[in-house]
Wavefront OBJ file of the C-alpha trace (Angstrom):
o trace
v 97.380 97.111 67.790
v 99.775 99.353 69.658
v 97.082 101.246 71.558
v 95.414 98.007 72.643
v 98.765 96.693 73.926
v 99.422 99.959 75.769
v 95.911 99.915 77.230
v 96.309 96.333 78.474
v 99.764 97.068 79.889
v 98.443 100.024 81.843
v 95.461 98.052 83.093
v 97.825 95.269 84.088
v 100.039 97.552 86.114
v 97.173 99.581 87.538
v 95.692 96.124 88.235
v 98.726 95.130 90.156
v 97.787 97.085 93.225
v 94.308 95.648 94.384
v 93.691 91.671 94.886
v 94.064 88.911 97.485
v 94.716 85.271 98.408
v 98.498 84.866 98.207
v 100.811 82.306 99.813
v 103.746 83.458 101.924
v 106.227 81.108 100.265
v 108.922 82.792 98.169
v 107.881 86.261 99.346
v 110.345 88.828 100.675
v 109.055 90.305 103.951
v 110.648 93.731 103.375
v 109.240 93.861 99.849
v 105.825 92.815 101.125
v 105.820 95.605 103.740
v 106.673 98.198 101.063
v 103.996 96.844 98.701
v 101.378 96.642 101.449
v 102.048 100.253 102.464
v 101.744 101.316 98.819
v 98.488 99.397 98.377
v 96.968 100.803 101.567
v 97.910 104.338 100.527
v 96.094 104.166 97.184
v 93.103 102.288 98.551
v 92.608 105.038 101.147
v 92.044 107.624 98.392
v 88.565 108.429 97.103
v 90.043 109.358 93.713
v 93.231 110.523 92.043
v 94.626 111.743 88.744
v 98.066 111.408 87.192
v 100.055 111.940 84.025
v 101.898 108.820 82.849
v 104.729 108.878 80.330
v 105.337 105.546 78.607
v 108.484 104.575 76.713
v 109.029 101.386 74.709
v 112.722 100.454 74.741
v 114.528 97.729 72.812
v 117.720 96.375 74.388
v 119.269 96.266 70.908
v 117.766 99.337 69.228
v 117.136 101.726 72.110
v 114.016 103.844 72.431
v 111.347 102.833 69.912
v 108.530 105.177 70.875
v 106.772 107.000 73.659
v 103.304 108.049 74.693
v 101.690 110.463 77.161
v 98.650 109.291 79.090
v 96.314 111.206 81.408
v 94.346 109.123 83.888
v 91.552 109.798 86.372
v 90.786 106.976 88.819
v 88.028 106.515 91.398
v 87.812 103.007 92.799
v 87.220 100.694 89.832
v 86.121 103.569 87.595
v 88.522 105.346 85.279
v 89.033 107.760 82.408
v 92.185 107.652 80.253
v 93.357 109.923 77.435
v 95.954 108.535 75.014
v 96.856 109.087 71.337
v 93.577 110.573 70.139
v 91.471 108.240 72.253
v 89.522 108.634 75.459
v 88.641 105.453 77.344
v 85.935 105.563 79.997
v 84.760 102.855 82.362
v 82.132 102.932 85.085
v 83.246 99.407 86.153
v 80.347 97.841 84.225
v 80.827 99.284 80.746
v 83.901 100.414 78.786
v 83.620 103.188 76.184
v 86.516 103.662 73.719
v 86.090 106.978 71.944
v 88.244 107.480 68.836
v 88.289 111.238 68.394
v 89.738 111.209 64.870
v 87.286 108.645 63.499
v 84.387 110.095 65.517
v 83.468 106.601 66.704
v 82.809 105.117 70.127
v 82.959 101.379 70.825
v 80.952 100.178 73.811
v 81.730 96.869 75.561
v 81.060 95.194 78.863
v 83.928 95.603 81.316
v 86.097 92.516 81.740
v 85.792 91.509 85.388
v 87.003 87.939 84.924
v 90.232 88.442 82.975
v 93.821 87.748 83.975
v 94.610 91.443 83.889
v 92.454 94.083 85.444
v 88.974 95.457 85.485
v 90.404 98.853 86.464
v 93.769 100.623 86.283
v 93.599 101.159 90.054
v 94.021 97.447 90.610
v 97.750 97.786 89.972
v 98.098 98.533 93.641
v 97.039 95.031 94.727
v 97.981 92.790 91.833
v 101.127 91.670 93.656
v 98.967 89.697 96.061
v 98.467 86.853 93.600
v 100.537 85.124 90.911
v 103.792 86.905 91.833
v 106.958 86.455 93.830
v 108.618 89.680 94.922
v 112.023 90.797 96.158
v 113.396 94.032 97.605
v 116.545 94.927 95.648
v 117.657 98.122 97.411
v 117.338 101.833 96.680
v 117.975 103.879 93.560
v 117.608 107.659 93.373
v 116.003 107.674 96.817
v 113.286 105.176 95.811
v 112.725 101.641 97.120
v 113.042 99.083 94.335
v 110.898 95.931 94.342
v 111.138 93.295 91.606
v 108.212 91.014 90.828
v 108.315 87.819 88.821
v 105.329 85.624 87.905
v 104.706 82.405 89.772
v 105.280 79.251 87.749
v 102.286 78.566 85.537
v 100.878 82.113 85.695
v 99.615 83.288 82.301
v 101.451 86.615 82.345
v 103.355 88.035 79.381
v 106.106 89.700 81.439
v 109.021 87.965 83.141
v 109.757 90.868 85.492
v 108.114 94.031 86.752
v 110.357 96.512 88.574
v 108.595 99.028 90.809
v 110.025 102.306 92.127
v 108.212 103.375 95.308
v 108.791 106.593 97.227
v 109.466 105.999 100.942
v 107.277 108.024 103.267
v 104.525 108.826 100.786
v 104.342 105.182 99.536
v 103.645 106.457 96.012
v 104.468 104.387 92.933
v 106.493 106.848 90.847
v 107.763 104.530 88.114
v 107.576 100.953 86.903
v 109.309 98.880 84.232
v 107.786 95.839 82.528
v 110.072 93.327 80.795
v 108.279 91.381 78.071
v 108.717 87.655 77.535
v 110.008 86.362 74.204
v 111.903 89.485 73.157
v 114.213 92.163 74.514
v 111.644 94.917 74.897
v 110.730 96.746 78.056
v 108.076 99.350 78.827
v 108.899 102.170 81.223
v 106.091 104.151 82.886
v 106.834 107.360 84.804
v 104.177 109.093 86.899
v 103.961 112.865 87.321
v 101.434 115.518 88.345
v 99.823 113.145 90.836
v 96.765 114.629 92.571
v 94.763 112.806 95.221
v 91.105 113.039 96.283
v 90.093 115.133 93.291
v 86.459 116.067 92.657
v 84.764 113.628 90.266
v 81.214 112.576 89.384
v 79.811 109.407 87.829
v 79.509 111.283 84.527
v 83.312 111.469 84.303
v 83.394 107.711 83.670
v 80.773 107.420 80.925
v 80.562 108.536 77.318
v 77.300 110.437 76.869
v 76.153 109.652 73.324
v 73.367 112.231 73.557
v 75.992 114.979 73.779
v 77.827 113.645 70.700
v 75.104 113.120 68.061
v 77.635 112.955 65.192
v 79.659 110.124 66.742
v 79.094 106.646 65.323
v 78.216 104.156 68.078
v 79.441 100.546 67.834
v 77.704 98.679 70.649
v 79.277 95.256 71.250
v 77.438 94.429 74.469
l 1 2 3 4 5 6 7 8 9 10 11 12 13 14 15 16 17 18 19 20 21 22 23 24 25 26 27 28 29 30 31 32 33 34 35 36 37 38 39 40 41 42 43 44 45 46 47 48 49 50 51 52 53 54 55 56 57 58 59 60 61 62 63 64 65 66 67 68 69 70 71 72 73 74 75 76 77 78 79 80 81 82 83 84 85 86 87 88 89 90 91 92 93 94 95 96 97 98 99 100 101 102 103 104 105 106 107 108 109 110 111 112 113 114 115 116 117 118 119 120 121 122 123 124 125 126 127 128 129 130 131 132 133 134 135 136 137 138 139 140 141 142 143 144 145 146 147 148 149 150 151 152 153 154 155 156 157 158 159 160 161 162 163 164 165 166 167 168 169 170 171 172 173 174 175 176 177 178 179 180 181 182 183 184 185 186 187 188 189 190 191 192 193 194 195 196 197 198 199 200 201 202 203 204 205 206 207 208 209 210 211 212 213 214 215 216 217 218
């Protein structure tokens, strides 16, 4: 399913920014400094919101589709709006609300998976399972390429990150998929930091939606 793939891709990249335990071998010191500064910047925020524009591009056929996503992040909690769906997570439970079908699916959050338990984890994911290399500047942004370590179960052979010097913000990333010639381009806009949020922003309140069918898979 396209939405499921998009959701996992976003979690993967937002997962990229928060983990630990990495060896120094095959790491570029300049790239590591840029990534560390980026990670520290996002981890210092109590919350943030952003608009994310995704494009799927085929090397042979050009642009194949796009999608606009709105995200609110606070630690490991998140809320995402995409293609008629709203996805909530309070870090323990994930609620996928299909607005057209008037149905919400409730599942336990995946805290053990290869990808991420929260989109915010993108800012630390580089700390395990990746080699990284600084490749210069483009359009005033620092460019860092990541490639999976040998044996890592990751479905992308390269992730290219565009990071703004000074603010250390991740403004764009590109993910190159294994086994085909497709890439996914994500561009961030309307970034707002330390926004006001409550715990209720990360849960679907079934009592306020009595006509919504609940599919509880916990």
